[in-house]
PDB file of the backbone (N, CA, C, O) and the ligand in Angstrom, with CONECT records:
HET     CA  A 101       1
ATOM      1  N   MET A   1      86.463  71.038 270.712  1.00  0.00           N
ATOM      2  CA  MET A   1      86.519  70.150 269.461  1.00  0.00           C
ATOM      3  C   MET A   1      86.214  70.571 268.159  1.00  0.00           C
ATOM      4  O   MET A   1      85.058  70.396 267.772  1.00  0.00           O
ATOM      5  N   GLU A   2      87.019  71.084 267.421  1.00  0.00           N
ATOM      6  CA  GLU A   2      86.749  71.698 265.985  1.00  0.00           C
ATOM      7  C   GLU A   2      87.111  70.780 264.858  1.00  0.00           C
ATOM      8  O   GLU A   2      86.992  71.108 263.678  1.00  0.00           O
ATOM      9  N   TYR A   3      87.501  69.763 265.213  1.00  0.00           N
ATOM     10  CA  TYR A   3      88.036  68.887 264.286  1.00  0.00           C
ATOM     11  C   TYR A   3      87.090  68.328 263.344  1.00  0.00           C
ATOM     12  O   TYR A   3      87.290  68.302 262.130  1.00  0.00           O
ATOM     13  N   ALA A   4      86.006  67.861 263.950  1.00  0.00           N
ATOM     14  CA  ALA A   4      85.054  66.985 263.055  1.00  0.00           C
ATOM     15  C   ALA A   4      83.807  68.255 262.686  1.00  0.00           C
ATOM     16  O   ALA A   4      82.723  68.321 263.266  1.00  0.00           O
ATOM     17  N   ASP A   5      84.216  69.082 261.727  1.00  0.00           N
ATOM     18  CA  ASP A   5      83.267  70.168 261.529  1.00  0.00           C
ATOM     19  C   ASP A   5      82.703  70.031 260.070  1.00  0.00           C
ATOM     20  O   ASP A   5      82.277  70.983 259.416  1.00  0.00           O
ATOM     21  N   ASP A   6      82.752  68.759 259.652  1.00  0.00           N
ATOM     22  CA  ASP A   6      82.199  68.801 258.222  1.00  0.00           C
ATOM     23  C   ASP A   6      80.676  68.487 258.239  1.00  0.00           C
ATOM     24  O   ASP A   6      80.018  68.530 257.199  1.00  0.00           O
ATOM     25  N   GLY A   7      80.168  68.191 259.355  1.00  0.00           N
ATOM     26  CA  GLY A   7      78.782  67.884 259.512  1.00  0.00           C
ATOM     27  C   GLY A   7      77.968  68.879 260.193  1.00  0.00           C
ATOM     28  O   GLY A   7      76.750  69.054 260.153  1.00  0.00           O
ATOM     29  N   GLY A   8      78.897  69.505 260.837  1.00  0.00           N
ATOM     30  CA  GLY A   8      78.216  70.648 261.750  1.00  0.00           C
ATOM     31  C   GLY A   8      77.918  70.286 263.130  1.00  0.00           C
ATOM     32  O   GLY A   8      78.607  70.626 264.091  1.00  0.00           O
ATOM     33  N   LYS A   9      76.779  69.528 263.188  1.00  0.00           N
ATOM     34  CA  LYS A   9      76.488  68.957 264.514  1.00  0.00           C
ATOM     35  C   LYS A   9      77.048  67.832 265.056  1.00  0.00           C
ATOM     36  O   LYS A   9      76.960  67.577 266.257  1.00  0.00           O
ATOM     37  N   LYS A  10      77.595  67.164 264.293  1.00  0.00           N
ATOM     38  CA  LYS A  10      78.222  65.632 264.820  1.00  0.00           C
ATOM     39  C   LYS A  10      79.555  66.108 265.196  1.00  0.00           C
ATOM     40  O   LYS A  10      80.240  67.013 264.719  1.00  0.00           O
ATOM     41  N   ARG A  11      79.780  65.240 266.222  1.00  0.00           N
ATOM     42  CA  ARG A  11      81.060  65.209 266.873  1.00  0.00           C
ATOM     43  C   ARG A  11      81.693  63.983 266.797  1.00  0.00           C
ATOM     44  O   ARG A  11      82.094  63.382 267.794  1.00  0.00           O
ATOM     45  N   GLN A  12      81.818  63.526 265.500  1.00  0.00           N
ATOM     46  CA  GLN A  12      82.432  62.194 265.452  1.00  0.00           C
ATOM     47  C   GLN A  12      83.327  62.235 264.258  1.00  0.00           C
ATOM     48  O   GLN A  12      83.203  63.098 263.388  1.00  0.00           O
ATOM     49  N   LEU A  13      84.165  61.361 264.227  1.00  0.00           N
ATOM     50  CA  LEU A  13      85.540  61.412 263.446  1.00  0.00           C
ATOM     51  C   LEU A  13      85.473  60.164 262.314  1.00  0.00           C
ATOM     52  O   LEU A  13      85.395  59.000 262.706  1.00  0.00           O
ATOM     53  N   ASN A  14      85.502  60.430 261.174  1.00  0.00           N
ATOM     54  CA  ASN A  14      85.650  59.152 260.386  1.00  0.00           C
ATOM     55  C   ASN A  14      87.218  59.021 260.125  1.00  0.00           C
ATOM     56  O   ASN A  14      88.032  59.853 260.526  1.00  0.00           O
ATOM     57  N   LYS A  15      87.520  57.939 259.445  1.00  0.00           N
ATOM     58  CA  LYS A  15      88.827  57.512 259.542  1.00  0.00           C
ATOM     59  C   LYS A  15      89.888  58.485 259.038  1.00  0.00           C
ATOM     60  O   LYS A  15      91.019  58.439 259.521  1.00  0.00           O
ATOM     61  N   ASP A  16      89.563  59.388 258.061  1.00  0.00           N
ATOM     62  CA  ASP A  16      90.348  60.362 257.802  1.00  0.00           C
ATOM     63  C   ASP A  16      90.557  61.336 258.869  1.00  0.00           C
ATOM     64  O   ASP A  16      91.685  61.745 259.146  1.00  0.00           O
ATOM     65  N   GLU A  17      89.437  61.741 259.510  1.00  0.00           N
ATOM     66  CA  GLU A  17      89.596  62.650 260.615  1.00  0.00           C
ATOM     67  C   GLU A  17      90.412  62.338 261.856  1.00  0.00           C
ATOM     68  O   GLU A  17      91.087  63.096 262.551  1.00  0.00           O
ATOM     69  N   LEU A  18      90.161  60.899 261.973  1.00  0.00           N
ATOM     70  CA  LEU A  18      90.504  60.252 263.284  1.00  0.00           C
ATOM     71  C   LEU A  18      92.435  60.464 262.987  1.00  0.00           C
ATOM     72  O   LEU A  18      93.307  60.789 263.792  1.00  0.00           O
ATOM     73  N   LYS A  19      92.521  60.164 261.712  1.00  0.00           N
ATOM     74  CA  LYS A  19      93.990  60.098 261.480  1.00  0.00           C
ATOM     75  C   LYS A  19      94.650  61.401 261.592  1.00  0.00           C
ATOM     76  O   LYS A  19      95.754  61.543 262.116  1.00  0.00           O
ATOM     77  N   LYS A  20      93.751  62.621 260.944  1.00  0.00           N
ATOM     78  CA  LYS A  20      94.468  63.719 260.995  1.00  0.00           C
ATOM     79  C   LYS A  20      94.425  64.314 262.479  1.00  0.00           C
ATOM     80  O   LYS A  20      95.363  65.032 262.828  1.00  0.00           O
ATOM     81  N   MET A  21      93.416  64.057 263.336  1.00  0.00           N
ATOM     82  CA  MET A  21      93.393  64.292 264.758  1.00  0.00           C
ATOM     83  C   MET A  21      94.512  63.619 265.562  1.00  0.00           C
ATOM     84  O   MET A  21      95.064  64.152 266.524  1.00  0.00           O
ATOM     85  N   LEU A  22      94.781  62.473 265.111  1.00  0.00           N
ATOM     86  CA  LEU A  22      96.039  61.754 265.808  1.00  0.00           C
ATOM     87  C   LEU A  22      97.344  62.482 265.561  1.00  0.00           C
ATOM     88  O   LEU A  22      98.224  62.706 266.392  1.00  0.00           O
ATOM     89  N   GLU A  23      97.323  62.790 264.374  1.00  0.00           N
ATOM     90  CA  GLU A  23      98.536  63.613 263.879  1.00  0.00           C
ATOM     91  C   GLU A  23      98.795  64.892 264.631  1.00  0.00           C
ATOM     92  O   GLU A  23      99.893  65.323 264.983  1.00  0.00           O
ATOM     93  N   GLN A  24      97.500  65.479 264.837  1.00  0.00           N
ATOM     94  CA  GLN A  24      97.710  66.921 265.778  1.00  0.00           C
ATOM     95  C   GLN A  24      97.856  66.454 267.240  1.00  0.00           C
ATOM     96  O   GLN A  24      98.740  66.943 267.944  1.00  0.00           O
ATOM     97  N   GLU A  25      97.059  65.574 267.683  1.00  0.00           N
ATOM     98  CA  GLU A  25      97.218  65.505 269.126  1.00  0.00           C
ATOM     99  C   GLU A  25      98.342  64.988 269.673  1.00  0.00           C
ATOM    100  O   GLU A  25      98.734  65.432 270.752  1.00  0.00           O
ATOM    101  N   ILE A  26      99.053  63.938 268.993  1.00  0.00           N
ATOM    102  CA  ILE A  26     100.081  63.274 269.486  1.00  0.00           C
ATOM    103  C   ILE A  26     101.399  64.011 269.006  1.00  0.00           C
ATOM    104  O   ILE A  26     101.773  64.143 267.840  1.00  0.00           O
ATOM    105  N   GLN A  27     102.047  64.481 270.204  1.00  0.00           N
ATOM    106  CA  GLN A  27     103.063  65.491 270.026  1.00  0.00           C
ATOM    107  C   GLN A  27     104.329  64.761 269.723  1.00  0.00           C
ATOM    108  O   GLN A  27     105.080  65.166 268.835  1.00  0.00           O
ATOM    109  N   SER A  28     104.629  63.541 270.538  1.00  0.00           N
ATOM    110  CA  SER A  28     105.857  62.839 270.342  1.00  0.00           C
ATOM    111  C   SER A  28     106.060  62.236 268.885  1.00  0.00           C
ATOM    112  O   SER A  28     105.339  61.315 268.501  1.00  0.00           O
ATOM    113  N   PRO A  29     106.990  62.738 268.137  1.00  0.00           N
ATOM    114  CA  PRO A  29     107.432  62.547 266.741  1.00  0.00           C
ATOM    115  C   PRO A  29     107.691  60.896 266.814  1.00  0.00           C
ATOM    116  O   PRO A  29     107.333  60.140 265.911  1.00  0.00           O
ATOM    117  N   GLU A  30     108.369  60.457 268.030  1.00  0.00           N
ATOM    118  CA  GLU A  30     108.401  59.127 268.152  1.00  0.00           C
ATOM    119  C   GLU A  30     107.396  58.213 268.124  1.00  0.00           C
ATOM    120  O   GLU A  30     107.481  57.152 267.506  1.00  0.00           O
ATOM    121  N   LEU A  31     106.305  58.607 268.850  1.00  0.00           N
ATOM    122  CA  LEU A  31     105.195  57.835 268.820  1.00  0.00           C
ATOM    123  C   LEU A  31     104.442  57.913 267.553  1.00  0.00           C
ATOM    124  O   LEU A  31     103.970  56.895 267.048  1.00  0.00           O
ATOM    125  N   LYS A  32     104.315  59.041 267.037  1.00  0.00           N
ATOM    126  CA  LYS A  32     103.700  59.338 265.712  1.00  0.00           C
ATOM    127  C   LYS A  32     104.367  58.267 264.487  1.00  0.00           C
ATOM    128  O   LYS A  32     103.703  57.579 263.712  1.00  0.00           O
ATOM    129  N   SER A  33     105.655  58.341 264.556  1.00  0.00           N
ATOM    130  CA  SER A  33     106.240  57.534 263.442  1.00  0.00           C
ATOM    131  C   SER A  33     105.956  56.000 263.720  1.00  0.00           C
ATOM    132  O   SER A  33     106.284  55.217 262.829  1.00  0.00           O
ATOM    133  N   ASN A  34     105.465  55.576 264.696  1.00  0.00           N
ATOM    134  CA  ASN A  34     105.018  54.380 265.086  1.00  0.00           C
ATOM    135  C   ASN A  34     103.600  53.980 264.561  1.00  0.00           C
ATOM    136  O   ASN A  34     103.177  52.829 264.453  1.00  0.00           O
ATOM    137  N   ILE A  35     102.914  55.190 264.239  1.00  0.00           N
ATOM    138  CA  ILE A  35     101.440  54.667 264.011  1.00  0.00           C
ATOM    139  C   ILE A  35     101.560  54.692 262.118  1.00  0.00           C
ATOM    140  O   ILE A  35     102.078  55.573 261.431  1.00  0.00           O
ATOM    141  N   ASN A  36     101.052  53.724 261.768  1.00  0.00           N
ATOM    142  CA  ASN A  36     100.993  53.720 260.320  1.00  0.00           C
ATOM    143  C   ASN A  36      99.427  53.280 260.051  1.00  0.00           C
ATOM    144  O   ASN A  36      98.634  52.951 260.934  1.00  0.00           O
ATOM    145  N   ALA A  37      99.148  53.348 258.589  1.00  0.00           N
ATOM    146  CA  ALA A  37      97.717  53.133 258.128  1.00  0.00           C
ATOM    147  C   ALA A  37      97.071  51.922 258.912  1.00  0.00           C
ATOM    148  O   ALA A  37      95.891  51.900 259.263  1.00  0.00           O
ATOM    149  N   ASP A  38      97.813  51.110 259.100  1.00  0.00           N
ATOM    150  CA  ASP A  38      97.292  49.771 259.676  1.00  0.00           C
ATOM    151  C   ASP A  38      97.100  50.093 261.078  1.00  0.00           C
ATOM    152  O   ASP A  38      96.208  49.462 261.645  1.00  0.00           O
ATOM    153  N   ASP A  39      97.685  50.858 261.683  1.00  0.00           N
ATOM    154  CA  ASP A  39      97.298  51.160 263.252  1.00  0.00           C
ATOM    155  C   ASP A  39      96.064  51.883 263.195  1.00  0.00           C
ATOM    156  O   ASP A  39      95.184  51.640 264.021  1.00  0.00           O
ATOM    157  N   ILE A  40      95.896  52.819 262.229  1.00  0.00           N
ATOM    158  CA  ILE A  40      94.825  53.721 262.278  1.00  0.00           C
ATOM    159  C   ILE A  40      93.627  52.695 261.772  1.00  0.00           C
ATOM    160  O   ILE A  40      92.569  52.953 262.346  1.00  0.00           O
ATOM    161  N   GLU A  41      93.542  51.663 260.896  1.00  0.00           N
ATOM    162  CA  GLU A  41      92.455  50.781 260.726  1.00  0.00           C
ATOM    163  C   GLU A  41      92.174  50.019 261.982  1.00  0.00           C
ATOM    164  O   GLU A  41      91.031  49.869 262.412  1.00  0.00           O
ATOM    165  N   GLU A  42      93.133  49.593 262.497  1.00  0.00           N
ATOM    166  CA  GLU A  42      92.930  48.855 263.750  1.00  0.00           C
ATOM    167  C   GLU A  42      92.423  49.509 264.767  1.00  0.00           C
ATOM    168  O   GLU A  42      91.548  49.000 265.467  1.00  0.00           O
ATOM    169  N   ALA A  43      92.853  50.599 264.963  1.00  0.00           N
ATOM    170  CA  ALA A  43      92.409  51.430 266.117  1.00  0.00           C
ATOM    171  C   ALA A  43      90.770  51.762 265.778  1.00  0.00           C
ATOM    172  O   ALA A  43      89.819  51.661 266.553  1.00  0.00           O
ATOM    173  N   MET A  44      90.771  52.117 264.600  1.00  0.00           N
ATOM    174  CA  MET A  44      89.165  52.317 264.077  1.00  0.00           C
ATOM    175  C   MET A  44      88.275  51.249 264.314  1.00  0.00           C
ATOM    176  O   MET A  44      87.188  51.438 264.861  1.00  0.00           O
ATOM    177  N   GLU A  45      88.720  49.977 263.884  1.00  0.00           N
ATOM    178  CA  GLU A  45      87.970  49.058 264.213  1.00  0.00           C
ATOM    179  C   GLU A  45      87.805  48.704 265.877  1.00  0.00           C
ATOM    180  O   GLU A  45      86.741  48.407 266.420  1.00  0.00           O
ATOM    181  N   MET A  46      89.035  48.806 266.491  1.00  0.00           N
ATOM    182  CA  MET A  46      88.849  48.672 267.901  1.00  0.00           C
ATOM    183  C   MET A  46      87.937  49.455 268.579  1.00  0.00           C
ATOM    184  O   MET A  46      87.241  49.092 269.527  1.00  0.00           O
ATOM    185  N   LEU A  47      87.972  50.752 267.958  1.00  0.00           N
ATOM    186  CA  LEU A  47      87.487  51.768 269.019  1.00  0.00           C
ATOM    187  C   LEU A  47      85.808  51.833 268.493  1.00  0.00           C
ATOM    188  O   LEU A  47      84.965  52.251 269.287  1.00  0.00           O
ATOM    189  N   ASP A  48      85.472  51.461 267.325  1.00  0.00           N
ATOM    190  CA  ASP A  48      84.167  51.980 266.830  1.00  0.00           C
ATOM    191  C   ASP A  48      83.163  50.990 267.323  1.00  0.00           C
ATOM    192  O   ASP A  48      82.665  50.211 266.510  1.00  0.00           O
ATOM    193  N   LYS A  49      82.860  50.955 268.435  1.00  0.00           N
ATOM    194  CA  LYS A  49      82.185  50.008 269.255  1.00  0.00           C
ATOM    195  C   LYS A  49      80.681  49.831 268.575  1.00  0.00           C
ATOM    196  O   LYS A  49      80.191  48.716 268.395  1.00  0.00           O
ATOM    197  N   ASN A  50      80.103  50.897 268.269  1.00  0.00           N
ATOM    198  CA  ASN A  50      78.956  50.769 267.620  1.00  0.00           C
ATOM    199  C   ASN A  50      78.653  50.791 266.278  1.00  0.00           C
ATOM    200  O   ASN A  50      77.532  50.975 265.805  1.00  0.00           O
ATOM    201  N   HIS A  51      79.910  50.557 265.535  1.00  0.00           N
ATOM    202  CA  HIS A  51      80.038  50.424 264.186  1.00  0.00           C
ATOM    203  C   HIS A  51      79.253  51.342 263.277  1.00  0.00           C
ATOM    204  O   HIS A  51      78.586  50.917 262.333  1.00  0.00           O
ATOM    205  N   ASP A  52      79.360  52.598 263.596  1.00  0.00           N
ATOM    206  CA  ASP A  52      78.811  53.553 262.670  1.00  0.00           C
ATOM    207  C   ASP A  52      79.789  54.054 261.773  1.00  0.00           C
ATOM    208  O   ASP A  52      79.428  54.924 260.981  1.00  0.00           O
ATOM    209  N   GLY A  53      81.099  53.614 261.757  1.00  0.00           N
ATOM    210  CA  GLY A  53      82.095  54.031 260.823  1.00  0.00           C
ATOM    211  C   GLY A  53      82.671  55.315 261.158  1.00  0.00           C
ATOM    212  O   GLY A  53      83.260  55.963 260.293  1.00  0.00           O
ATOM    213  N   GLU A  54      82.533  55.793 262.503  1.00  0.00           N
ATOM    214  CA  GLU A  54      83.131  57.054 262.895  1.00  0.00           C
ATOM    215  C   GLU A  54      83.330  56.693 264.593  1.00  0.00           C
ATOM    216  O   GLU A  54      82.810  55.822 265.290  1.00  0.00           O
ATOM    217  N   VAL A  55      84.165  57.604 264.860  1.00  0.00           N
ATOM    218  CA  VAL A  55      84.872  57.622 266.217  1.00  0.00           C
ATOM    219  C   VAL A  55      84.104  58.901 267.037  1.00  0.00           C
ATOM    220  O   VAL A  55      84.051  60.031 266.550  1.00  0.00           O
ATOM    221  N   ASN A  56      83.679  58.645 267.991  1.00  0.00           N
ATOM    222  CA  ASN A  56      83.162  59.776 268.796  1.00  0.00           C
ATOM    223  C   ASN A  56      84.232  60.298 269.691  1.00  0.00           C
ATOM    224  O   ASN A  56      85.373  59.863 269.533  1.00  0.00           O
ATOM    225  N   PHE A  57      83.980  61.218 270.650  1.00  0.00           N
ATOM    226  CA  PHE A  57      85.035  61.661 271.361  1.00  0.00           C
ATOM    227  C   PHE A  57      85.415  60.801 272.466  1.00  0.00           C
ATOM    228  O   PHE A  57      86.567  60.813 272.902  1.00  0.00           O
ATOM    229  N   ARG A  58      84.486  60.038 272.951  1.00  0.00           N
ATOM    230  CA  ARG A  58      84.669  59.151 273.961  1.00  0.00           C
ATOM    231  C   ARG A  58      85.656  57.884 273.400  1.00  0.00           C
ATOM    232  O   ARG A  58      86.624  57.387 273.975  1.00  0.00           O
ATOM    233  N   GLU A  59      85.158  57.586 272.268  1.00  0.00           N
ATOM    234  CA  GLU A  59      85.978  56.349 271.662  1.00  0.00           C
ATOM    235  C   GLU A  59      87.313  56.796 271.402  1.00  0.00           C
ATOM    236  O   GLU A  59      88.308  56.084 271.538  1.00  0.00           O
ATOM    237  N   PHE A  60      87.314  58.137 270.979  1.00  0.00           N
ATOM    238  CA  PHE A  60      88.779  58.666 270.631  1.00  0.00           C
ATOM    239  C   PHE A  60      89.750  58.651 271.736  1.00  0.00           C
ATOM    240  O   PHE A  60      90.885  58.188 271.625  1.00  0.00           O
ATOM    241  N   CYS A  61      89.223  59.220 272.898  1.00  0.00           N
ATOM    242  CA  CYS A  61      89.961  59.252 274.001  1.00  0.00           C
ATOM    243  C   CYS A  61      90.798  57.634 274.387  1.00  0.00           C
ATOM    244  O   CYS A  61      91.928  57.476 274.848  1.00  0.00           O
ATOM    245  N   ARG A  62      89.857  56.675 274.037  1.00  0.00           N
ATOM    246  CA  ARG A  62      90.413  55.387 274.389  1.00  0.00           C
ATOM    247  C   ARG A  62      91.400  55.158 273.237  1.00  0.00           C
ATOM    248  O   ARG A  62      92.400  54.473 273.452  1.00  0.00           O
ATOM    249  N   CYS A  63      91.172  55.709 271.990  1.00  0.00           N
ATOM    250  CA  CYS A  63      92.114  55.436 271.091  1.00  0.00           C
ATOM    251  C   CYS A  63      93.403  55.818 271.340  1.00  0.00           C
ATOM    252  O   CYS A  63      94.327  55.178 270.837  1.00  0.00           O
ATOM    253  N   ILE A  64      93.642  56.946 272.173  1.00  0.00           N
ATOM    254  CA  ILE A  64      94.854  57.629 272.450  1.00  0.00           C
ATOM    255  C   ILE A  64      95.584  56.772 273.318  1.00  0.00           C
ATOM    256  O   ILE A  64      96.777  56.499 273.186  1.00  0.00           O
ATOM    257  N   SER A  65      94.713  56.295 274.341  1.00  0.00           N
ATOM    258  CA  SER A  65      95.373  55.539 275.163  1.00  0.00           C
ATOM    259  C   SER A  65      95.732  54.071 274.871  1.00  0.00           C
ATOM    260  O   SER A  65      96.615  53.449 275.463  1.00  0.00           O
ATOM    261  N   VAL A  66      94.971  53.603 273.922  1.00  0.00           N
ATOM    262  CA  VAL A  66      95.367  52.436 273.237  1.00  0.00           C
ATOM    263  C   VAL A  66      96.627  52.412 272.484  1.00  0.00           C
ATOM    264  O   VAL A  66      97.433  51.482 272.494  1.00  0.00           O
ATOM    265  N   LEU A  67      96.722  53.436 271.873  1.00  0.00           N
ATOM    266  CA  LEU A  67      97.988  53.506 270.955  1.00  0.00           C
ATOM    267  C   LEU A  67      99.169  53.659 271.755  1.00  0.00           C
ATOM    268  O   LEU A  67     100.209  53.024 271.577  1.00  0.00           O
ATOM    269  N   ALA A  68      98.936  54.695 272.817  1.00  0.00           N
ATOM    270  CA  ALA A  68     100.001  54.900 273.881  1.00  0.00           C
ATOM    271  C   ALA A  68     100.592  53.485 274.451  1.00  0.00           C
ATOM    272  O   ALA A  68     101.777  53.179 274.586  1.00  0.00           O
ATOM    273  N   LYS A  69      99.640  52.853 274.693  1.00  0.00           N
ATOM    274  CA  LYS A  69      99.782  51.733 275.381  1.00  0.00           C
ATOM    275  C   LYS A  69     100.591  50.712 274.556  1.00  0.00           C
ATOM    276  O   LYS A  69     101.505  50.055 275.053  1.00  0.00           O
ATOM    277  N   CYS A  70     100.150  50.600 273.081  1.00  0.00           N
ATOM    278  CA  CYS A  70     100.809  49.564 272.202  1.00  0.00           C
ATOM    279  C   CYS A  70     102.241  50.169 272.045  1.00  0.00           C
ATOM    280  O   CYS A  70     103.210  49.412 271.980  1.00  0.00           O
ATOM    281  N   TYR A  71     102.373  51.430 271.989  1.00  0.00           N
ATOM    282  CA  TYR A  71     103.786  52.015 271.901  1.00  0.00           C
ATOM    283  C   TYR A  71     104.570  51.857 273.064  1.00  0.00           C
ATOM    284  O   TYR A  71     105.788  51.900 272.893  1.00  0.00           O
ATOM    285  N   TYR A  72     104.119  51.673 274.278  1.00  0.00           N
ATOM    286  CA  TYR A  72     104.768  51.490 275.462  1.00  0.00           C
ATOM    287  C   TYR A  72     105.245  50.188 275.398  1.00  0.00           C
ATOM    288  O   TYR A  72     106.398  49.888 275.708  1.00  0.00           O
ATOM    289  N   HIS A  73     104.128  49.141 274.879  1.00  0.00           N
ATOM    290  CA  HIS A  73     104.647  47.631 274.975  1.00  0.00           C
ATOM    291  C   HIS A  73     105.730  47.613 273.938  1.00  0.00           C
ATOM    292  O   HIS A  73     106.789  47.040 274.193  1.00  0.00           O
ATOM    293  N   LYS A  74     105.525  48.230 272.735  1.00  0.00           N
ATOM    294  CA  LYS A  74     106.585  48.057 271.874  1.00  0.00           C
ATOM    295  C   LYS A  74     107.827  48.480 272.221  1.00  0.00           C
ATOM    296  O   LYS A  74     108.805  47.926 271.720  1.00  0.00           O
ATOM    297  N   LYS A  75     107.966  49.479 273.091  1.00  0.00           N
ATOM    298  CA  LYS A  75     109.196  50.100 273.504  1.00  0.00           C
ATOM    299  C   LYS A  75     109.782  49.285 274.556  1.00  0.00           C
ATOM    300  O   LYS A  75     110.983  49.023 274.484  1.00  0.00           O
ATOM    301  N   THR A  76     109.032  48.821 275.594  1.00  0.00           N
ATOM    302  CA  THR A  76     109.440  48.256 276.629  1.00  0.00           C
ATOM    303  C   THR A  76     109.738  46.748 276.424  1.00  0.00           C
ATOM    304  O   THR A  76     110.436  46.101 277.204  1.00  0.00           O
ATOM    305  N   GLY A  77     109.200  46.281 275.402  1.00  0.00           N
ATOM    306  CA  GLY A  77     109.046  44.786 275.163  1.00  0.00           C
ATOM    307  C   GLY A  77     108.366  44.030 276.254  1.00  0.00           C
ATOM    308  O   GLY A  77     107.888  44.649 277.204  1.00  0.00           O
ATOM    309  N   LYS A  78     108.285  42.596 276.172  1.00  0.00           N
ATOM    310  CA  LYS A  78     107.432  42.143 277.223  1.00  0.00           C
ATOM    311  C   LYS A  78     108.557  41.798 278.360  1.00  0.00           C
ATOM    312  O   LYS A  78     109.776  41.780 278.194  1.00  0.00           O
ATOM    313  N   GLY A  79     107.820  41.527 279.566  1.00  0.00           N
ATOM    314  CA  GLY A  79     108.762  41.426 280.735  1.00  0.00           C
ATOM    315  C   GLY A  79     109.632  42.662 281.023  1.00  0.00           C
ATOM    316  O   GLY A  79     109.190  43.714 281.486  1.00  0.00           O
ATOM    317  N   GLY A  80     110.906  42.427 280.703  1.00  0.00           N
ATOM    318  CA  GLY A  80     111.778  43.717 280.977  1.00  0.00           C
ATOM    319  C   GLY A  80     112.136  43.854 282.497  1.00  0.00           C
ATOM    320  O   GLY A  80     111.455  44.057 283.502  1.00  0.00           O
ATOM    321  N   LYS A  81     113.418  43.670 282.279  1.00  0.00           N
ATOM    322  CA  LYS A  81     114.054  44.017 283.561  1.00  0.00           C
ATOM    323  C   LYS A  81     114.261  45.896 283.653  1.00  0.00           C
ATOM    324  O   LYS A  81     114.616  46.716 282.805  1.00  0.00           O
ATOM    325  N   ARG A  82     113.968  45.990 284.677  1.00  0.00           N
ATOM    326  CA  ARG A  82     114.046  47.555 285.011  1.00  0.00           C
ATOM    327  C   ARG A  82     115.266  47.783 285.868  1.00  0.00           C
ATOM    328  O   ARG A  82     115.358  47.051 286.854  1.00  0.00           O
ATOM    329  N   GLY A  83     116.190  48.647 285.670  1.00  0.00           N
ATOM    330  CA  GLY A  83     117.333  48.836 286.436  1.00  0.00           C
ATOM    331  C   GLY A  83     116.540  49.412 287.721  1.00  0.00           C
ATOM    332  O   GLY A  83     116.620  48.839 288.807  1.00  0.00           O
ATOM    333  N   LYS A  84     115.907  50.374 287.565  1.00  0.00           N
ATOM    334  CA  LYS A  84     115.273  51.101 288.745  1.00  0.00           C
ATOM    335  C   LYS A  84     114.068  50.339 289.202  1.00  0.00           C
ATOM    336  O   LYS A  84     113.015  50.409 288.570  1.00  0.00           O
ATOM    337  N   ALA A  85     114.188  49.641 290.241  1.00  0.00           N
ATOM    338  CA  ALA A  85     113.049  49.301 290.915  1.00  0.00           C
ATOM    339  C   ALA A  85     112.671  50.180 291.992  1.00  0.00           C
ATOM    340  O   ALA A  85     113.486  51.009 292.396  1.00  0.00           O
ATOM    341  N   LYS A  86     111.463  50.083 292.528  1.00  0.00           N
ATOM    342  CA  LYS A  86     111.440  51.133 293.509  1.00  0.00           C
ATOM    343  C   LYS A  86     111.676  50.653 294.747  1.00  0.00           C
ATOM    344  O   LYS A  86     111.112  49.689 295.266  1.00  0.00           O
ATOM    345  N   GLU A  87     112.765  51.539 295.351  1.00  0.00           N
ATOM    346  CA  GLU A  87     113.190  50.929 296.650  1.00  0.00           C
ATOM    347  C   GLU A  87     112.542  51.282 297.812  1.00  0.00           C
ATOM    348  O   GLU A  87     112.062  50.472 298.606  1.00  0.00           O
ATOM    349  N   GLN A  88     112.522  52.430 297.918  1.00  0.00           N
ATOM    350  CA  GLN A  88     111.896  53.275 299.205  1.00  0.00           C
ATOM    351  C   GLN A  88     110.231  53.265 298.814  1.00  0.00           C
ATOM    352  O   GLN A  88     109.747  53.773 297.803  1.00  0.00           O
ATOM    353  N   GLY A  89     109.522  52.579 299.845  1.00  0.00           N
ATOM    354  CA  GLY A  89     108.293  52.461 299.764  1.00  0.00           C
ATOM    355  C   GLY A  89     107.453  53.549 299.193  1.00  0.00           C
ATOM    356  O   GLY A  89     106.780  54.271 299.929  1.00  0.00           O
ATOM    357  N   ALA A  90     107.476  53.686 297.882  1.00  0.00           N
ATOM    358  CA  ALA A  90     106.453  54.788 297.274  1.00  0.00           C
ATOM    359  C   ALA A  90     105.020  54.104 297.078  1.00  0.00           C
ATOM    360  O   ALA A  90     104.593  53.235 296.318  1.00  0.00           O
ATOM    361  N   GLU A  91     104.557  54.757 297.937  1.00  0.00           N
ATOM    362  CA  GLU A  91     103.013  54.357 297.848  1.00  0.00           C
ATOM    363  C   GLU A  91     102.087  54.913 296.897  1.00  0.00           C
ATOM    364  O   GLU A  91     101.953  56.137 296.935  1.00  0.00           O
ATOM    365  N   GLU A  92     101.445  54.286 296.083  1.00  0.00           N
ATOM    366  CA  GLU A  92     100.554  54.741 294.885  1.00  0.00           C
ATOM    367  C   GLU A  92      99.209  54.958 295.396  1.00  0.00           C
ATOM    368  O   GLU A  92      98.501  54.071 295.871  1.00  0.00           O
ATOM    369  N   GLU A  93      98.873  56.268 295.265  1.00  0.00           N
ATOM    370  CA  GLU A  93      97.381  56.410 295.356  1.00  0.00           C
ATOM    371  C   GLU A  93      96.667  56.540 294.043  1.00  0.00           C
ATOM    372  O   GLU A  93      97.165  56.903 292.978  1.00  0.00           O
ATOM    373  N   GLY A  94      95.481  56.205 294.266  1.00  0.00           N
ATOM    374  CA  GLY A  94      94.597  55.940 293.031  1.00  0.00           C
ATOM    375  C   GLY A  94      93.696  55.196 293.097  1.00  0.00           C
ATOM    376  O   GLY A  94      92.993  54.988 292.108  1.00  0.00           O
TER     377      GLY A  94
HETATM  378 CA    CA A 101      81.197  54.768 266.761  1.00  0.00          CA2+
END
């Protein structure tokens, strides 16, 4: 983690850093274009559980999955008929 290097010892991201990092981390241009300043604000609010104005690594990981989830929901809409149902008993492990 070399992103938050302005304090030296702290491994946390402020909003600007969060944004920068998101832009670097998210590969999909499609997903990226779905993230606007509002989303960053929202993500920040959502993630900054301890309200210190910064997002630490753990919080950031959540951020990625939250944004990905938002995107997924946007893309699939709600409900959603899927052409491909799993026909043959694909058992999920996990
Ligand atoms: Ca925090």
